[in-house]
N, C-alpha and C positions, 0 to 999 in steps of 0.2 A: 390875401391871408391865405398860406395852405395850410392846412392840415398838418400834413408829414411833411417832414423835411427831408428831403433825398436824400442820401449817406452811400455813401462810398463802401464798399464792402470793405471790412476788414482783410487784411495778411495776414497768415498763418504763416507765424518764422517757421524759416523749414528745419532747426532743429527741432521744432515741435510735432511737423509732419516724421520725421525721422522716430521722435519718438513711439509716436504712433505706429507708424511699420511695425517698428522691433516688439512692439506688446501687442501686437495683431498677432504679429510671427512666433509670439510666445503662446500666446492663451491657443492658436493653433497648434504648435508644437504639444501641448499640452494636452488638448485633445488628443490627438495619435496617440501620444505615451497612455494614456488613458486605457483607449481602445485595445492598446498592443498588452499592455499589462493584463488586461481582463481577461482576456483570449487566450492567454498563457494560463493562469488562476484556474480559470473552465477546461484547461487541457489538461493541468496540473488535479485539478480534483474528479475528473474523470479517467486518470490515469488510478488515484487514490482508491477510486469505487473498484474499479476491476482487481487490481491490487487484495482489498478487502475481501471480495467476492471469491476471489481465486485464493485467498487464505481460510476463509469458514469451509469451501470445499474439500481442501486439504488437510483441514481440523477435522472434516464428518471422515472423510477416508480412512485417515492415523486411526482414528475410534473404532473402525470397522476393522484395521489390520489388528490391532490389540486383539478385540475381541476374538479373531480367526489364531491370530496366536495363542489367547489362551482355553480355545476348541482343541487344537492340533497338539500342545502339552497337557491336555487334562490328563490327570493321573491314571483315572481308570481306564482310557482310552490307551496310551503307552500300556498298561498290565494287560490288555485285551490284547492287542496286536504283540505284545514278547510272548502271550502264553499261545496264542490261534497261529501266526505266522510265522515264528523265531523258535518254537516250541519250545519257551525257556520257561523257571518256572520259579518261584520264590529259594532262596539257599533253607538247609535246616541246619540244625546248631553245629549235627555232624561235622558238615561241608564249608561250615566257619571255619579260617584259622586266622590266627593272633602272629604278627608277626612283632618281632621288639624294636622299639627304638635303637638308635645308636648313641641314646644319652649318656 
């Protein structure tokens, strides 16, 4: 009496092998798609951070330009240049001429 009966290995149906092959191909394709999308997201995030840094730099530069503009256009500076460099003076009431409107 033998304890183990010898059995012939079961054959797997061809449709099952085809199904397993399709599933393995699907798994591999899905893994490659995940890798590709992850790489694309990393590139996009890197580009986004670069653009944010550039926007921050431009915002600082814009603030500096506004400060420079307000400095150049300060009333005291304009008056000083008008007096010293252009020899201009503020008009007196005798020099003011009123022009009537055509209404």
